Each structure stands twice: as structure tokens, then as C-alpha cells.
All heavy atoms as TSV, in Angstrom:
chain	resi	resn	atom	element	x	y	z
A	1	MET	N	N	21.584	-9.725	21.639
A	1	MET	CA	C	22.267	-8.547	22.048
A	1	MET	C	C	21.391	-7.828	23.068
A	1	MET	O	O	20.214	-7.645	22.839
A	1	MET	CB	C	22.548	-7.653	20.860
A	1	MET	CG	C	23.328	-6.440	21.151
A	1	MET	SD	S	23.708	-5.351	19.721
A	1	MET	CE	C	24.196	-6.476	18.434
A	2	ASP	N	N	21.963	-7.492	24.221
A	2	ASP	CA	C	21.127	-6.780	25.218
A	2	ASP	C	C	21.022	-5.307	24.906
A	2	ASP	O	O	21.634	-4.776	23.970
A	2	ASP	CB	C	21.687	-6.969	26.626
A	2	ASP	CG	C	23.105	-6.355	26.806
A	2	ASP	OD1	O	23.468	-5.436	26.072
A	2	ASP	OD2	O	23.811	-6.780	27.768
A	3	TYR	N	N	20.108	-4.615	25.596
A	3	TYR	CA	C	19.769	-3.221	25.347
A	3	TYR	C	C	21.019	-2.313	25.349
A	3	TYR	O	O	21.180	-1.447	24.474
A	3	TYR	CB	C	18.741	-2.754	26.317
A	3	TYR	CG	C	18.311	-1.322	26.133
A	3	TYR	CD1	C	17.418	-0.979	25.091
A	3	TYR	CD2	C	18.812	-0.309	26.928
A	3	TYR	CE1	C	17.047	0.318	24.877
A	3	TYR	CE2	C	18.445	1.001	26.726
A	3	TYR	CZ	C	17.536	1.318	25.722
A	3	TYR	OH	O	17.196	2.642	25.513
A	4	GLU	N	N	21.837	-2.441	26.369
A	4	GLU	CA	C	22.990	-1.585	26.484
A	4	GLU	C	C	23.980	-1.790	25.327
A	4	GLU	O	O	24.565	-0.833	24.806
A	4	GLU	CB	C	23.738	-1.851	27.834
A	4	GLU	CG	C	22.932	-1.367	28.998
A	4	GLU	CD	C	23.625	-1.593	30.338
A	4	GLU	OE1	O	24.872	-1.843	30.329
A	4	GLU	OE2	O	22.957	-1.568	31.367
A	5	SER	N	N	24.148	-3.062	24.927
A	5	SER	CA	C	25.052	-3.277	23.764
A	5	SER	C	C	24.435	-2.708	22.488
A	5	SER	O	O	25.136	-2.156	21.640
A	5	SER	CB	C	25.213	-4.806	23.598
A	5	SER	OG	O	25.910	-5.361	24.679
A	6	GLN	N	N	23.121	-2.846	22.351
A	6	GLN	CA	C	22.446	-2.198	21.143
A	6	GLN	C	C	22.669	-0.704	21.100
A	6	GLN	O	O	22.986	-0.150	20.073
A	6	GLN	CB	C	20.944	-2.513	21.212
A	6	GLN	CG	C	20.562	-3.908	20.899
A	6	GLN	CD	C	19.069	-4.116	21.075
A	6	GLN	OE1	O	18.327	-3.284	21.538
A	6	GLN	NE2	N	18.587	-5.308	20.642
A	7	GLN	N	N	22.594	-0.067	22.273
A	7	GLN	CA	C	22.772	1.387	22.318
A	7	GLN	C	C	24.208	1.778	21.968
A	7	GLN	O	O	24.425	2.806	21.298
A	7	GLN	CB	C	22.353	1.935	23.663
A	7	GLN	CG	C	20.864	1.779	23.937
A	7	GLN	CD	C	19.971	2.274	22.839
A	7	GLN	OE1	O	20.109	3.426	22.431
A	7	GLN	NE2	N	19.057	1.408	22.375
A	8	LYS	N	N	25.171	0.993	22.327
A	8	LYS	CA	C	26.529	1.296	21.972
A	8	LYS	C	C	26.748	1.182	20.496
A	8	LYS	O	O	27.391	2.024	19.873
A	8	LYS	CB	C	27.523	0.320	22.661
A	8	LYS	CG	C	27.656	0.525	24.166
A	8	LYS	CD	C	28.620	-0.490	24.680
A	8	LYS	CE	C	28.777	-0.411	26.184
A	8	LYS	NZ	N	29.637	-1.450	26.739
A	9	VAL	N	N	26.189	0.119	19.884
A	9	VAL	CA	C	26.328	-0.063	18.456
A	9	VAL	C	C	25.614	1.010	17.653
A	9	VAL	O	O	26.134	1.602	16.687
A	9	VAL	CB	C	25.792	-1.505	18.042
A	9	VAL	CG1	C	25.691	-1.634	16.551
A	9	VAL	CG2	C	26.649	-2.561	18.671
A	10	ILE	N	N	24.415	1.405	18.093
A	10	ILE	CA	C	23.637	2.429	17.473
A	10	ILE	C	C	24.402	3.786	17.603
A	10	ILE	O	O	24.493	4.575	16.693
A	10	ILE	CB	C	22.236	2.569	18.052
A	10	ILE	CG1	C	21.465	1.265	17.693
A	10	ILE	CG2	C	21.493	3.789	17.554
A	10	ILE	CD1	C	20.226	1.147	18.520
A	11	GLY	N	N	24.987	4.022	18.794
A	11	GLY	CA	C	25.760	5.214	19.009
A	11	GLY	C	C	26.951	5.386	18.061
A	11	GLY	O	O	27.427	6.454	17.746
A	12	ALA	N	N	27.462	4.239	17.622
A	12	ALA	CA	C	28.582	4.212	16.672
A	12	ALA	C	C	28.106	4.425	15.226
A	12	ALA	O	O	28.908	4.364	14.302
A	12	ALA	CB	C	29.358	2.935	16.799
A	13	GLY	N	N	26.751	4.591	15.063
A	13	GLY	CA	C	26.246	4.883	13.712
A	13	GLY	C	C	25.647	3.719	12.945
A	13	GLY	O	O	25.354	3.834	11.775
A	14	PHE	N	N	25.568	2.576	13.606
A	14	PHE	CA	C	25.007	1.408	12.936
A	14	PHE	C	C	23.472	1.355	13.034
A	14	PHE	O	O	22.911	1.881	14.004
A	14	PHE	CB	C	25.555	0.086	13.530
A	14	PHE	CG	C	26.971	-0.147	13.166
A	14	PHE	CD1	C	28.018	0.410	13.851
A	14	PHE	CD2	C	27.274	-0.962	12.072
A	14	PHE	CE1	C	29.356	0.205	13.486
A	14	PHE	CE2	C	28.615	-1.198	11.689
A	14	PHE	CZ	C	29.624	-0.620	12.414
A	15	THR	N	N	22.866	0.678	12.080
A	15	THR	CA	C	21.427	0.374	12.146
A	15	THR	C	C	21.323	-1.132	12.370
A	15	THR	O	O	21.938	-1.921	11.658
A	15	THR	CB	C	20.680	0.746	10.859
A	15	THR	OG1	O	20.772	2.187	10.682
A	15	THR	CG2	C	19.217	0.316	10.885
A	16	ILE	N	N	20.524	-1.562	13.350
A	16	ILE	CA	C	20.330	-2.968	13.638
A	16	ILE	C	C	19.010	-3.435	12.989
A	16	ILE	O	O	17.969	-2.808	13.168
A	16	ILE	CB	C	20.302	-3.227	15.168
A	16	ILE	CG1	C	21.540	-2.668	15.839
A	16	ILE	CG2	C	20.122	-4.722	15.425
A	16	ILE	CD1	C	21.489	-2.750	17.347
A	17	LEU	N	N	19.092	-4.532	12.224
A	17	LEU	CA	C	17.940	-5.074	11.550
A	17	LEU	C	C	17.586	-6.433	12.144
A	17	LEU	O	O	18.401	-7.187	12.589
A	17	LEU	CB	C	18.274	-5.258	10.060
A	17	LEU	CG	C	18.660	-3.962	9.283
A	17	LEU	CD1	C	19.114	-4.349	7.910
A	17	LEU	CD2	C	17.556	-2.974	9.289
A	18	ARG	N	N	16.271	-6.719	12.004
A	18	ARG	CA	C	15.750	-8.008	12.488
A	18	ARG	C	C	14.570	-8.382	11.605
A	18	ARG	O	O	13.676	-7.562	11.371
A	18	ARG	CB	C	15.315	-7.877	13.940
A	18	ARG	CG	C	14.706	-9.074	14.566
A	18	ARG	CD	C	14.136	-8.859	15.925
A	18	ARG	NE	N	15.215	-8.699	16.870
A	18	ARG	CZ	C	15.079	-8.352	18.155
A	18	ARG	NH1	N	13.861	-8.075	18.622
A	18	ARG	NH2	N	16.087	-8.257	18.959
A	19	SER	N	N	14.524	-9.641	11.114
A	19	SER	CA	C	13.333	-10.082	10.389
A	19	SER	C	C	12.278	-10.529	11.365
A	19	SER	O	O	12.569	-10.953	12.483
A	19	SER	CB	C	13.703	-11.232	9.438
A	19	SER	OG	O	14.112	-12.368	10.187
A	20	ASP	N	N	11.006	-10.364	10.944
A	20	ASP	CA	C	9.873	-10.720	11.853
A	20	ASP	C	C	8.702	-11.197	11.019
A	20	ASP	O	O	8.542	-10.764	9.888
A	20	ASP	CB	C	9.503	-9.440	12.635
A	20	ASP	CG	C	8.507	-9.668	13.768
A	20	ASP	OD1	O	8.503	-10.844	14.301
A	20	ASP	OD2	O	7.807	-8.779	14.150
A	21	ASP	N	N	7.953	-12.094	11.600
A	21	ASP	CA	C	6.771	-12.638	10.905
A	21	ASP	C	C	5.435	-12.263	11.538
A	21	ASP	O	O	4.383	-12.555	10.988
A	21	ASP	CB	C	6.840	-14.143	10.784
A	21	ASP	CG	C	7.997	-14.598	9.938
A	21	ASP	OD1	O	8.345	-13.869	9.002
A	21	ASP	OD2	O	8.547	-15.689	10.224
A	22	GLN	N	N	5.513	-11.674	12.732
A	22	GLN	CA	C	4.276	-11.393	13.483
A	22	GLN	C	C	4.204	-9.895	13.824
A	22	GLN	O	O	5.194	-9.336	14.306
A	22	GLN	CB	C	4.215	-12.201	14.777
A	22	GLN	CG	C	4.154	-13.708	14.565
A	22	GLN	CD	C	2.907	-14.121	13.806
A	22	GLN	OE1	O	1.848	-13.517	13.970
A	22	GLN	NE2	N	3.000	-15.151	12.985
A	23	PRO	N	N	3.169	-9.195	13.605
A	23	PRO	CA	C	1.886	-9.632	13.025
A	23	PRO	C	C	1.897	-9.707	11.513
A	23	PRO	O	O	0.914	-10.156	10.909
A	23	PRO	CB	C	0.923	-8.523	13.505
A	23	PRO	CG	C	1.763	-7.306	13.547
A	23	PRO	CD	C	3.166	-7.793	13.981
A	24	SER	N	N	2.996	-9.277	10.852
A	24	SER	CA	C	3.099	-9.411	9.441
A	24	SER	C	C	4.539	-9.640	9.049
A	24	SER	O	O	5.461	-9.493	9.830
A	24	SER	CB	C	2.590	-8.114	8.714
A	24	SER	OG	O	3.363	-7.023	9.130
A	25	THR	N	N	4.804	-10.078	7.789
A	25	THR	CA	C	6.126	-10.267	7.318
A	25	THR	C	C	6.783	-8.888	7.123
A	25	THR	O	O	6.309	-8.085	6.355
A	25	THR	CB	C	6.104	-11.051	6.044
A	25	THR	OG1	O	5.411	-12.269	6.213
A	25	THR	CG2	C	7.515	-11.348	5.547
A	26	ARG	N	N	7.866	-8.662	7.910
A	26	ARG	CA	C	8.489	-7.351	7.849
A	26	ARG	C	C	9.922	-7.361	8.292
A	26	ARG	O	O	10.384	-8.357	8.813
A	26	ARG	CB	C	7.716	-6.389	8.789
A	26	ARG	CG	C	7.796	-6.828	10.250
A	26	ARG	CD	C	6.860	-6.052	11.117
A	26	ARG	NE	N	6.872	-6.591	12.471
A	26	ARG	CZ	C	6.555	-5.924	13.523
A	26	ARG	NH1	N	6.194	-4.635	13.414
A	26	ARG	NH2	N	6.569	-6.440	14.743
A	27	ILE	N	N	10.597	-6.258	8.155
A	27	ILE	CA	C	11.938	-5.992	8.716
A	27	ILE	C	C	11.773	-4.933	9.740
A	27	ILE	O	O	11.154	-3.887	9.496
A	27	ILE	CB	C	12.951	-5.563	7.642
A	27	ILE	CG1	C	13.179	-6.693	6.590
A	27	ILE	CG2	C	14.258	-5.165	8.295
A	27	ILE	CD1	C	14.072	-6.278	5.417
A	28	LYS	N	N	12.292	-5.209	10.954
A	28	LYS	CA	C	12.279	-4.230	12.017
A	28	LYS	C	C	13.688	-3.663	12.166
A	28	LYS	O	O	14.651	-4.304	11.823
A	28	LYS	CB	C	11.872	-4.867	13.340
A	28	LYS	CG	C	10.489	-5.421	13.305
A	28	LYS	CD	C	9.912	-5.936	14.651
A	28	LYS	CE	C	10.894	-6.496	15.635
A	28	LYS	NZ	N	10.235	-7.022	16.819
A	29	CYS	N	N	13.763	-2.465	12.690
A	29	CYS	CA	C	15.097	-1.832	12.900
A	29	CYS	C	C	15.168	-0.910	14.079
A	29	CYS	O	O	14.136	-0.452	14.599
A	29	CYS	CB	C	15.404	-1.038	11.633
A	29	CYS	SG	S	14.375	0.410	11.392
A	30	ILE	N	N	16.379	-0.701	14.528
A	30	ILE	CA	C	16.707	0.380	15.478
A	30	ILE	C	C	17.754	1.220	14.785
A	30	ILE	O	O	18.812	0.716	14.387
A	30	ILE	CB	C	17.247	-0.159	16.792
A	30	ILE	CG1	C	16.259	-1.103	17.494
A	30	ILE	CG2	C	17.564	1.008	17.717
A	30	ILE	CD1	C	16.778	-1.656	18.804
A	31	ARG	N	N	17.480	2.489	14.588
A	31	ARG	CA	C	18.385	3.411	13.851
A	31	ARG	C	C	19.064	4.362	14.877
A	31	ARG	O	O	18.607	4.598	15.968
A	31	ARG	CB	C	17.592	4.227	12.873
A	31	ARG	CG	C	16.878	3.431	11.851
A	31	ARG	CD	C	16.076	4.315	10.974
A	31	ARG	NE	N	15.181	3.480	10.134
A	31	ARG	CZ	C	14.428	3.953	9.168
A	31	ARG	NH1	N	14.428	5.223	8.912
A	31	ARG	NH2	N	13.663	3.153	8.470
A	32	PRO	N	N	20.164	4.934	14.416
A	32	PRO	CA	C	20.823	5.936	15.271
A	32	PRO	C	C	19.819	7.038	15.654
A	32	PRO	O	O	19.036	7.493	14.811
A	32	PRO	CB	C	21.948	6.503	14.388
A	32	PRO	CG	C	22.307	5.348	13.479
A	32	PRO	CD	C	20.946	4.699	13.208
A	33	GLY	N	N	19.857	7.439	16.919
A	33	GLY	CA	C	18.904	8.470	17.409
A	33	GLY	C	C	17.549	7.886	17.883
A	33	GLY	O	O	16.728	8.571	18.369
A	34	ASP	N	N	17.413	6.556	17.732
A	34	ASP	CA	C	16.144	5.921	18.137
A	34	ASP	C	C	16.513	4.857	19.225
A	34	ASP	O	O	17.572	4.321	19.218
A	34	ASP	CB	C	15.511	5.194	16.935
A	34	ASP	CG	C	14.022	4.916	17.143
A	34	ASP	OD1	O	13.522	5.151	18.231
A	34	ASP	OD2	O	13.401	4.511	16.163
A	35	HIS	N	N	15.537	4.554	20.075
A	35	HIS	CA	C	15.812	3.638	21.147
A	35	HIS	C	C	14.799	2.464	21.160
A	35	HIS	O	O	14.850	1.647	22.076
A	35	HIS	CB	C	15.689	4.340	22.501
A	35	HIS	CG	C	16.676	5.478	22.637
A	35	HIS	ND1	N	18.015	5.225	22.882
A	35	HIS	CD2	C	16.567	6.795	22.560
A	35	HIS	CE1	C	18.668	6.387	22.975
A	35	HIS	NE2	N	17.790	7.336	22.702
A	36	HIS	N	N	13.947	2.364	20.171
A	36	HIS	CA	C	12.924	1.325	20.132
A	36	HIS	C	C	12.900	0.697	18.736
A	36	HIS	O	O	13.212	1.288	17.741
A	36	HIS	CB	C	11.575	1.906	20.439
A	36	HIS	CG	C	11.535	2.556	21.777
A	36	HIS	ND1	N	11.533	1.877	22.980
A	36	HIS	CD2	C	11.517	3.877	22.146
A	36	HIS	CE1	C	11.513	2.711	23.984
A	36	HIS	NE2	N	11.512	3.919	23.501
A	37	TRP	N	N	12.430	-0.535	18.703
A	37	TRP	CA	C	12.287	-1.269	17.414
A	37	TRP	C	C	11.094	-0.649	16.658
A	37	TRP	O	O	10.035	-0.454	17.232
A	37	TRP	CB	C	12.019	-2.723	17.641
A	37	TRP	CG	C	13.213	-3.519	18.102
A	37	TRP	CD1	C	13.492	-3.866	19.368
A	37	TRP	CD2	C	14.264	-3.995	17.271
A	37	TRP	NE1	N	14.717	-4.524	19.383
A	37	TRP	CE2	C	15.180	-4.614	18.115
A	37	TRP	CE3	C	14.543	-3.914	15.889
A	37	TRP	CZ2	C	16.356	-5.184	17.638
A	37	TRP	CZ3	C	15.686	-4.538	15.443
A	37	TRP	CH2	C	16.584	-5.160	16.298
A	38	ASN	N	N	11.330	-0.370	15.372
A	38	ASN	CA	C	10.314	0.133	14.488
A	38	ASN	C	C	10.259	-0.709	13.200
A	38	ASN	O	O	11.280	-1.375	12.857
A	38	ASN	CB	C	10.604	1.584	14.099
A	38	ASN	CG	C	10.508	2.494	15.308
A	38	ASN	OD1	O	9.532	2.568	15.937
A	38	ASN	ND2	N	11.640	3.186	15.559
A	39	THR	N	N	9.149	-0.676	12.496
A	39	THR	CA	C	9.050	-1.410	11.243
A	39	THR	C	C	9.791	-0.613	10.153
A	39	THR	O	O	9.504	0.556	9.929
A	39	THR	CB	C	7.585	-1.595	10.832
A	39	THR	OG1	O	6.934	-2.380	11.815
A	39	THR	CG2	C	7.443	-2.284	9.472
A	40	TRP	N	N	10.748	-1.287	9.544
A	40	TRP	CA	C	11.431	-0.685	8.369
A	40	TRP	C	C	10.539	-0.723	7.165
A	40	TRP	O	O	10.333	0.252	6.508
A	40	TRP	CB	C	12.722	-1.517	8.105
A	40	TRP	CG	C	13.523	-1.082	6.876
A	40	TRP	CD1	C	13.277	-1.448	5.622
A	40	TRP	CD2	C	14.659	-0.269	6.888
A	40	TRP	NE1	N	14.222	-0.880	4.781
A	40	TRP	CE2	C	15.081	-0.152	5.562
A	40	TRP	CE3	C	15.392	0.375	7.857
A	40	TRP	CZ2	C	16.165	0.623	5.172
A	40	TRP	CZ3	C	16.495	1.115	7.497
A	40	TRP	CH2	C	16.872	1.231	6.154
A	41	GLN	N	N	9.981	-1.952	6.844
A	41	GLN	CA	C	9.114	-2.110	5.753
A	41	GLN	C	C	8.366	-3.446	5.914
A	41	GLN	O	O	8.910	-4.380	6.450
A	41	GLN	CB	C	9.877	-2.051	4.440
A	41	GLN	CG	C	8.967	-2.015	3.209
A	41	GLN	CD	C	9.835	-1.769	1.955
A	41	GLN	OE1	O	10.955	-1.431	1.975
A	41	GLN	NE2	N	9.136	-1.945	0.815
A	42	LYS	N	N	7.133	-3.507	5.348
A	42	LYS	CA	C	6.355	-4.742	5.352
A	42	LYS	C	C	6.470	-5.370	3.964
A	42	LYS	O	O	6.650	-4.657	2.987
A	42	LYS	CB	C	4.849	-4.453	5.668
A	42	LYS	CG	C	4.683	-3.994	7.087
A	42	LYS	CD	C	3.218	-3.779	7.356
A	42	LYS	CE	C	3.073	-3.261	8.801
A	42	LYS	NZ	N	1.628	-3.049	9.115
A	43	TYR	N	N	6.318	-6.707	3.925
A	43	TYR	CA	C	6.503	-7.434	2.635
A	43	TYR	C	C	5.358	-8.434	2.461
A	43	TYR	O	O	4.827	-8.936	3.442
A	43	TYR	CB	C	7.849	-8.126	2.621
A	43	TYR	CG	C	9.020	-7.177	2.704
A	43	TYR	CD1	C	9.582	-6.885	3.988
A	43	TYR	CD2	C	9.525	-6.576	1.578
A	43	TYR	CE1	C	10.624	-5.978	4.073
A	43	TYR	CE2	C	10.609	-5.699	1.687
A	43	TYR	CZ	C	11.131	-5.386	2.898
A	43	TYR	OH	O	12.172	-4.481	3.023
A	44	GLU	N	N	5.084	-8.741	1.233
A	44	GLU	CA	C	4.031	-9.709	0.928
A	44	GLU	C	C	4.501	-11.133	1.231
A	44	GLU	O	O	3.716	-11.946	1.670
A	44	GLU	CB	C	3.621	-9.598	-0.543
A	44	GLU	CG	C	2.915	-8.288	-0.888
A	44	GLU	CD	C	1.581	-8.173	-0.200
A	44	GLU	OE1	O	0.846	-9.186	-0.102
A	44	GLU	OE2	O	1.288	-7.063	0.288
A	45	THR	N	N	5.789	-11.464	0.955
A	45	THR	CA	C	6.276	-12.807	1.176
A	45	THR	C	C	7.562	-12.748	2.001
A	45	THR	O	O	8.277	-11.775	2.030
A	45	THR	CB	C	6.578	-13.483	-0.174
A	45	THR	OG1	O	7.644	-12.793	-0.794
A	45	THR	CG2	C	5.355	-13.519	-1.079
A	46	LYS	N	N	7.863	-13.912	2.606
A	46	LYS	CA	C	9.098	-14.064	3.362
A	46	LYS	C	C	10.322	-14.002	2.381
A	46	LYS	O	O	11.349	-13.464	2.765
A	46	LYS	CB	C	9.099	-15.393	4.101
A	46	LYS	CG	C	8.171	-15.407	5.304
A	46	LYS	CD	C	8.218	-16.737	6.013
A	46	LYS	CE	C	7.205	-16.778	7.120
A	46	LYS	NZ	N	7.266	-18.094	7.814
A	47	ALA	N	N	10.163	-14.590	1.222
A	47	ALA	CA	C	11.281	-14.567	0.232
A	47	ALA	C	C	11.618	-13.163	-0.153
A	47	ALA	O	O	12.818	-12.804	-0.228
A	47	ALA	CB	C	10.908	-15.410	-0.971
A	48	GLU	N	N	10.639	-12.305	-0.372
A	48	GLU	CA	C	10.891	-10.936	-0.714
A	48	GLU	C	C	11.614	-10.188	0.452
A	48	GLU	O	O	12.571	-9.500	0.224
A	48	GLU	CB	C	9.538	-10.242	-1.034
A	48	GLU	CG	C	9.650	-8.806	-1.404
A	48	GLU	CD	C	8.310	-8.165	-1.603
A	48	GLU	OE1	O	7.245	-8.755	-1.272
A	48	GLU	OE2	O	8.281	-6.983	-2.122
A	49	ARG	N	N	11.112	-10.438	1.651
A	49	ARG	CA	C	11.734	-9.851	2.852
A	49	ARG	C	C	13.170	-10.322	2.989
A	49	ARG	O	O	14.064	-9.467	3.229
A	49	ARG	CB	C	10.964	-10.266	4.097
A	49	ARG	CG	C	11.579	-9.654	5.364
A	49	ARG	CD	C	11.299	-10.446	6.598
A	49	ARG	NE	N	11.715	-11.853	6.462
A	49	ARG	CZ	C	11.146	-12.800	7.166
A	49	ARG	NH1	N	10.150	-12.564	8.011
A	49	ARG	NH2	N	11.543	-14.072	7.058
A	50	ASP	N	N	13.405	-11.603	2.761
A	50	ASP	CA	C	14.797	-12.167	2.948
A	50	ASP	C	C	15.769	-11.582	1.917
A	50	ASP	O	O	16.895	-11.306	2.231
A	50	ASP	CB	C	14.764	-13.626	2.936
A	50	ASP	CG	C	14.012	-14.236	4.154
A	50	ASP	OD1	O	13.804	-13.524	5.109
A	50	ASP	OD2	O	13.677	-15.410	4.086
A	51	ARG	N	N	15.256	-11.388	0.679
A	51	ARG	CA	C	16.105	-10.747	-0.357
A	51	ARG	C	C	16.491	-9.329	0.017
A	51	ARG	O	O	17.639	-8.934	-0.098
A	51	ARG	CB	C	15.401	-10.806	-1.700
A	51	ARG	CG	C	15.390	-12.129	-2.442
A	51	ARG	CD	C	14.892	-12.009	-3.826
A	51	ARG	NE	N	13.527	-11.566	-3.932
A	51	ARG	CZ	C	12.433	-12.309	-3.908
A	51	ARG	NH1	N	12.568	-13.626	-3.782
A	51	ARG	NH2	N	11.261	-11.766	-4.018
A	52	GLN	N	N	15.517	-8.557	0.516
A	52	GLN	CA	C	15.793	-7.213	0.873
A	52	GLN	C	C	16.715	-7.160	2.097
A	52	GLN	O	O	17.610	-6.288	2.141
A	52	GLN	CB	C	14.469	-6.437	1.175
A	52	GLN	CG	C	14.674	-5.030	1.564
A	52	GLN	CD	C	15.300	-4.176	0.426
A	52	GLN	OE1	O	15.136	-4.478	-0.726
A	52	GLN	NE2	N	15.921	-3.085	0.791
A	53	LEU	N	N	16.498	-7.998	3.044
A	53	LEU	CA	C	17.410	-8.034	4.225
A	53	LEU	C	C	18.828	-8.338	3.845
A	53	LEU	O	O	19.758	-7.694	4.282
A	53	LEU	CB	C	16.871	-9.084	5.243
A	53	LEU	CG	C	17.596	-9.160	6.589
A	53	LEU	CD1	C	17.553	-7.824	7.309
A	53	LEU	CD2	C	17.009	-10.246	7.447
A	54	LYS	N	N	19.018	-9.304	2.930
A	54	LYS	CA	C	20.317	-9.649	2.461
A	54	LYS	C	C	20.999	-8.448	1.779
A	54	LYS	O	O	22.173	-8.171	2.009
A	54	LYS	CB	C	20.295	-10.823	1.519
A	54	LYS	CG	C	21.597	-11.320	1.019
A	54	LYS	CD	C	21.483	-12.556	0.129
A	54	LYS	CE	C	22.828	-12.995	-0.360
A	54	LYS	NZ	N	22.736	-14.161	-1.219
A	55	LYS	N	N	20.217	-7.741	0.979
A	55	LYS	CA	C	20.762	-6.535	0.276
A	55	LYS	C	C	21.135	-5.424	1.314
A	55	LYS	O	O	22.204	-4.840	1.215
A	55	LYS	CB	C	19.674	-6.031	-0.645
A	55	LYS	CG	C	20.095	-4.810	-1.426
A	55	LYS	CD	C	18.983	-4.382	-2.406
A	55	LYS	CE	C	19.347	-3.128	-3.097
A	55	LYS	NZ	N	18.244	-2.656	-3.954
A	56	LEU	N	N	20.303	-5.206	2.332
A	56	LEU	CA	C	20.581	-4.199	3.374
A	56	LEU	C	C	21.829	-4.566	4.117
A	56	LEU	O	O	22.658	-3.692	4.461
A	56	LEU	CB	C	19.390	-4.050	4.290
A	56	LEU	CG	C	18.166	-3.350	3.678
A	56	LEU	CD1	C	16.971	-3.469	4.593
A	56	LEU	CD2	C	18.450	-1.874	3.398
A	57	LEU	N	N	21.987	-5.831	4.461
A	57	LEU	CA	C	23.126	-6.267	5.266
A	57	LEU	C	C	24.491	-6.207	4.520
A	57	LEU	O	O	25.526	-6.270	5.166
A	57	LEU	CB	C	22.877	-7.695	5.804
A	57	LEU	CG	C	21.794	-7.755	6.873
A	57	LEU	CD1	C	21.534	-9.218	7.224
A	57	LEU	CD2	C	22.102	-6.927	8.091
A	58	SER	N	N	24.397	-5.996	3.229
A	58	SER	CA	C	25.664	-5.838	2.463
A	58	SER	C	C	26.204	-4.431	2.601
A	58	SER	O	O	27.352	-4.136	2.246
A	58	SER	CB	C	25.437	-6.149	0.965
A	58	SER	OG	O	24.606	-5.177	0.349
A	59	GLU	N	N	25.355	-3.475	3.128
A	59	GLU	CA	C	25.774	-2.149	3.378
A	59	GLU	C	C	26.677	-2.060	4.637
A	59	GLU	O	O	26.473	-2.832	5.608
A	59	GLU	CB	C	24.558	-1.217	3.580
A	59	GLU	CG	C	23.657	-1.130	2.387
A	59	GLU	CD	C	24.333	-0.386	1.234
A	59	GLU	OE1	O	25.105	0.523	1.430
A	59	GLU	OE2	O	24.070	-0.813	0.068
A	60	PRO	N	N	27.675	-1.180	4.705
A	60	PRO	CA	C	28.641	-1.188	5.808
A	60	PRO	C	C	28.059	-0.843	7.198
A	60	PRO	O	O	28.592	-1.321	8.174
A	60	PRO	CB	C	29.659	-0.110	5.386
A	60	PRO	CG	C	29.143	0.534	4.152
A	60	PRO	CD	C	27.999	-0.204	3.674
A	61	LYS	N	N	27.033	-0.075	7.286
A	61	LYS	CA	C	26.541	0.360	8.600
A	61	LYS	C	C	25.230	-0.372	9.022
A	61	LYS	O	O	24.547	0.104	9.921
A	61	LYS	CB	C	26.273	1.849	8.663
A	61	LYS	CG	C	27.603	2.663	8.647
A	61	LYS	CD	C	28.269	2.589	9.980
A	61	LYS	CE	C	29.445	3.520	10.080
A	61	LYS	NZ	N	29.985	3.667	11.402
A	62	PHE	N	N	24.910	-1.507	8.381
A	62	PHE	CA	C	23.780	-2.277	8.787
A	62	PHE	C	C	24.201	-3.649	9.289
A	62	PHE	O	O	25.035	-4.318	8.691
A	62	PHE	CB	C	22.881	-2.500	7.524
A	62	PHE	CG	C	22.117	-1.326	7.090
A	62	PHE	CD1	C	22.736	-0.324	6.304
A	62	PHE	CD2	C	20.836	-1.112	7.489
A	62	PHE	CE1	C	22.045	0.818	5.915
A	62	PHE	CE2	C	20.097	0.013	7.111
A	62	PHE	CZ	C	20.739	0.968	6.297
A	63	ILE	N	N	23.667	-4.036	10.427
A	63	ILE	CA	C	24.017	-5.357	11.036
A	63	ILE	C	C	22.717	-6.051	11.435
A	63	ILE	O	O	21.686	-5.421	11.608
A	63	ILE	CB	C	24.917	-5.231	12.252
A	63	ILE	CG1	C	24.266	-4.395	13.394
A	63	ILE	CG2	C	26.249	-4.586	11.858
A	63	ILE	CD1	C	25.081	-4.447	14.712
A	64	SER	N	N	22.768	-7.360	11.598
A	64	SER	CA	C	21.641	-8.153	12.030
A	64	SER	C	C	21.713	-8.429	13.528
A	64	SER	O	O	22.777	-8.624	14.075
A	64	SER	CB	C	21.662	-9.462	11.231
A	64	SER	OG	O	20.608	-10.279	11.615
A	65	ASP	N	N	20.570	-8.477	14.131
A	65	ASP	CA	C	20.474	-8.786	15.556
A	65	ASP	C	C	20.388	-10.257	15.763
A	65	ASP	O	O	19.682	-10.949	15.150
A	65	ASP	CB	C	19.214	-8.081	16.142
A	65	ASP	CG	C	19.045	-8.398	17.578
A	65	ASP	OD1	O	19.890	-8.080	18.394
A	65	ASP	OD2	O	17.961	-8.902	17.907
């Protein structure tokens, strides 16, 4: 998704999530009112991160990039 599309989705009240492994295992996000990727939370394992990401994506205003 390009930057302009991200801003449209965020403007509609959605939070965009992305899993990341570098520099640590974490979930990154862009939230309404924000314009840059930030760390949502860091995790000890990829499995723990993936479980949390799946749980978050079941919420109505969370989407994956």
C-alpha cells in the first residue's frame, strides 16, 4: 500500500499493522493522527508476536499492510 492510500485508510479511523523481525521481533503500526510507522510492542518470540497480531486483526478497525 502506498503512502497516500495509507493516509486515506488511517483517516477513516483504521490502524495499519505490520509484523517485523528487525531489529527485534515486533508489531509496527500507523494509527489515526500519526503519519509514521511506530513500534506497537516487542515480543520475545515470533510465535508470540503472530498470536497477538492475529488477535488484533480480529478487531474491526485493525488491518494488515
